[in-house]
N, C-alpha and C positions, 0 to 999 in steps of 0.2 A: 574515719579515713584520714590519711595524711595528705599534705598539700599536693604532693606529686600525684597521688591517686586521683584527687579531685580534678586536677588539670587534665589527666588522661580521660576521665569520665566526661568532662565538659567538652572534650573534642569530638565526642561521638557524632553529634548532629552536624558538626562542621565537616566531618569526613564522609557524610552521607552522600553528597553529590559529587565531590571531587576527590580523587586520589592525589597523593603528593606529586605524581608525575604530571597529572592534569593541571595542577595549580601553576606549573611553570609554563604552560602553553597558553596562547591567546584564547580568549573566551569565544564561544560560538552559541548561537541560538538554536532552538529546535527547528525553526524554519530553515536555517542553514543546513542542518543535518538532513532534513527532508529533501531539500534541493540536491544535495550531494548524492543521496540514495536514489533519487529519481533519475539523475544522469547515468547512474550505473545499472539501472533496472532494465529488464527486457520489456516491461510494460510500456515504457516511454517509446521504444521503437515500434511496438505493436500499434499503439494509438496514433502515432505519427503516420503509420501506413494507412490507417483507417481514414484519417483526414485527407491524405493524398488521393485515396480512391474516391472519396466523396467529391473532391474538387474535379477529378477527372470525369465523374458521372455528370457533374454540373456542366462542364464544358461540352460533353457530348450531347446533352439535352438542349443546349443553347444553339446547336448547329442548325443551319438552314435545311439540311437534309436528314432523313431518318438514319442514313448510313452513308459511308463514303461512295461517291459515284464510281462507276466502272466503265472502262474503255473497251470497245469491241472493234477489232480490225480483221477483215477477211479479204483474201485475194484468191481469185481463180484464174489460172493462166492456161494458155494454149487450148482454149475452147475452139472447136472446129465449126466453122460456118461456111456457107456456100461461097462467100467471097474471100475466105481465108481464116486465119486464126484470130482469136479475140481474148481480151483480158478484162476481168471484172474486179474492181476494188470497192470495198464497202467499209466505211468508218462510222462507228456509232458510239453513243454514250448513254449509259443507263443511270438515271438519277432516282434513288429511292425517295419516296415521298412520305410525309407524315400522314397518318390516318386522322380523321376528324377527332379532335380532343386528345390525341395521343401526345403531342408535344407538350401541352400544358400539364398533362398528367405526369410525364417524365420530369418536367421541371419541378413540379411539386414534390415528387419523390426525391430528386437530387437535393433540393433545399432541405427537406426533412432529414435526409441522411447526413448532410453537412452539419446541421445543428446537432444531430445525435453524436456525430464523431467529435465535435468540439466539446460537448458535455462529457463524453467518455474520457477525455483528457483530464478534466477536473476530478471525475470519479476515480480514475486510476491513480492520480496523485494522492487522493485521500486514502486509498488502500495502502499505498507506500507509506504515507504518514502513520497509518495504524501500525504497520510493522516497526517503523522507527520508534514509535512511542512505546511499544511493548518491550523492545530490546533495551531502550534507554532506561525504562523503569526497572528491568531486571538487573542491569548493570548497577544502578543506584542501590538496589536491594542487596546485591552481593557486596558492594563496597561498605554498606552499613554493617553487614555480617562480619566482614573482615576487620573493620574498625573496632567493633565490639569484641571480637576475638583477641585483637591486639591488646585492648584495655584489660581484659580478664587475664591474659597471659602475663602482662606486666605486674598486675596486682599480686598474682600468685607468686611471681618471681621475687618480688619485694618481700612477701610474707615468708617464703621459704628461706631466704637469706637471713631474715630476722630470727626465725626459729633455729637455724643453724648456729647463729651467734649465741642464742640463749642456751642451746644444748652445750656448746663449748664452755659456757660460763657455769654450767651445772644447774641452771634454772629449770630446764625441761628435760624430758626423757628422750632417748634416741628414737623411740617409736614415733614421737611427734615429728621429728625431722623427716623420717621416712614417709609419713603420711603427707606432709606438706610438699615434699619433692614429688610424690606420686601425683598429686593434684596439679603441680606445676607442669609435669610432663604431659598430662592429659590435656591441659590447656594449650600447650605447644602443638600437640597433634591436631587439635581443633583449629588452631590458627593456620597450620599448613593446609588443611583441607579447605578452609575458607579462601585462602590465597589461590588454590587450584581452581575452585569454582569461579572466582572472580576473573582469573586469567581466561577461562573458557568463554565467559560472557563478553569480556572486552574484545576477544578475538572475533566473536560474532558481530559485535558492533563495528569493528574495523572493516570486516568483510562487507557489511551492509552499506556503510557510509564512506569508507576510506579514511575515517577520522579516528584519532585516539582520544580526543577531548570529548567529554560528556557535557551537554548543555545543562544549565540550571532548569530544573523541572518545577514549574510554578503550580501552586494549588489554587490559584485565583480562577473564578468562573470566567468562561469565555463567551463571546457573543455568538449565538447559534445563527446560522443562515436561515433565511425565510423558508427555503426548501432544501432538504438534504441533497447534496450533490449526487449521491448514488440513486436516489429516488427520482431526481430530475432527469438523470441520464436514462433511467428505465422508462419514464414517461415519453421521452423523445424517441426512444427505440420503438415504443408502441405506435407513435405517430408515423415514424418512418415505415413500419410494417404496413400500416393502414394505407399509406401512400403507394406502397408497392402493389397492394391489391388493386387500387384504382388504376395504376399504370398497366397491370396485366389485363384488366377488363377493357381498357382503352386500346389494347393491342390484340384485337381479336384474330388477326391474321398477320402474316408477314407483310412487310412494307410493300405497297404498290410501287411500280417503277415507271417513270417517264422515259421513253426510248426515243432518241433523236438519231437519225441515220442519214448519211450522205453516200450516194452510190455513183460510180463512174464506170462506163463500159467503153473500152477502146477496141475497135475492130479494124482489120486491114481493109482499105478501100471504102470505109464508111465513116461518116462524121461521128465524133465522140458523143456519147449519151450520158447526161448527168441527171441526177435526181435527188430529191430530199424527201425524207419520210419522217413521220412522227407516229408513235404508238404508245399505248398504255398497257402495262402488264399488271393484272390484279389477281393475286393469289386468293384462293378460297380459304376461309377459316373453317376448320372441322373440329369436332369434339375431341378426336384423338390428339389434336395439337393443343387445344385451349384448356381442356379440363385438367390435365396434369399440372400445367403452369399455374392455374388458378388455385388448385388444391394445395400446392406448395406454398403459395403466397398466403392463403387463408390459414394454413397450419402455422406459418411463421408469426402471423398476427396473434393467433391464440396463445402460442408460447410466450410471446412478448407481454401480452396482457396478464397471463398467469404469473410470469416472473415479476411483474410490477406489483401484483397483489401480494405475492409471497414476500417480496422485499419490504413492502410497507408494514406487514405484520411483524416481520423479523426486526425491523428497526424500532418499532414501537416497543416490542418486548425487550430489546437490548437497551433502549433508552431508560425504560422503567427500572430494569435491573441495575444499570450503571448508576442511576441517580440514587437508588437505595443503598448501593455499596459505598458511594461517596459520602452520604450522610452518616452511615455506620462507621466509616473510617475516621471521620472527624470526631465522633464520640469516643471511639476506641483510643484515639490519640490523647484526648483529654484525660481519659481514665488511666491510661498507661503513664502519662506524665505525673499524675497525682500519686500513683503507686510507686513509681521510681523515686519520688521525693521522700516518701515514707521509709522506703527500704534503705535509702542513703543515710537518713538520720539514724535508723536502727543500727546499721553497720558501724556508723561512727561511734555510737554509744558502746557497742559490744567490743570494738577495737580498744577503746579506753579501758574497759573492764579487763580485756585480755592482757594488755600491757601491765595492768596492775596486779596480774596474777589471780584475778577473781573469776575468769571464764576459761573453760577448757578449750583446747585447740579445735576439736570437732565443731563446737558451737561457733567459733570464730570462722571456720571454713564455710559452714553453712550460711552464715550471715553474709560473708563476703561473696559467696557464689550467688546467693539470692539477689544481692544488690547489682552484681555484674550482669546477671541474666535480665534483671529488670531494665537496666540501661540499654542492653542489647535489644530488648523487646521494644523499648521506646524508639531507638534509632530505626529498627525494622518497621515499626508502625508508621513512622514518618515517610519511609520509602513506600509503604503500602498505600498511604494517603495520596502520594504523588501518582502512584499507579492507578488508583481509583479515579482520580481527577482526569488523568489522561484518557482513560477508557470512556469516561462520561463525555469528554470533548469529542472523542472519536464517534461515539454513538449519535451525538448531536450533529455531526458533520462539520465541526469546527476545524478549520485548517490552521496550522501553526503560523 
């Protein structure tokens, strides 16, 4: 290969992560991209609503009364009595009371739901990070494909021009020029297709994060958390469901009410009559009321426990698969690097032989194509290694 071709080839890995447009822009990290995607996602609004609901439940369970007090006002006018008309006025207040153990159960439920809502924020951010990682890896892969296509197109363009010059000098046949130009046009078509695929993935990246810059994708191992955020969230959802069951069992009936009343009677020709009364209203708990509520709470608990078990099994399988894929990607990169080096050396030797008139054009084209494809495969494998590492980080619950 000539010096120009070698420079093109050596730029393949450099073009893997950043396109020329991206190089002119300020660098960003994967954490920056995740934060940008999080602000644009619907999940951020959803989990924020869950946190607010949990806080409201906590405030309600901390109140002195089981429900807001109610005011009662009654007036009876123009009652006829022997001495004349009379008017009765009655003012009362009904205060719902906590059942024994109900307030502590409700507080326990509110605290558990608050913890679950907070954990759901972290789990949701990790899901968004997974989407960002996948799209970033796909953009890097398509940039590698385009860079490789550009290198092959330039090499074949240089070769076609060289063949045209030698045909004009009478050193080669016209058929050789036609074959070289056909390969050049095929490479140009492949380059156009690669650019189109890259544009589509870059638009997807911009829609996800609002950015045009792709962060550098590291293949270094990340520190896994003690507990996977999604599994931690699922465990807290189980605890919240269990606390809801306790709260339902502690609420066997509607809240009893303490009734305080003040009564005044004003009659013509008689002194005013005043009175104060107190009463307690205790609703009965019945199976038709309690059993459906308890059944719903127990069903939610069973679903939460089953979800946690299923998620644990899924994460174990994903982690094992991602770890295996990451190890395989490292080995494939090493193999592809060695293969690319051998094919580069072979192409350089055949190029010298071709220029000396000792090798036919088809053999030169095959050697050149094999070397270019190997370089493309090397760049592609580097992108695939980054993708495998990102997937392993995601499976382990590592946040950028």
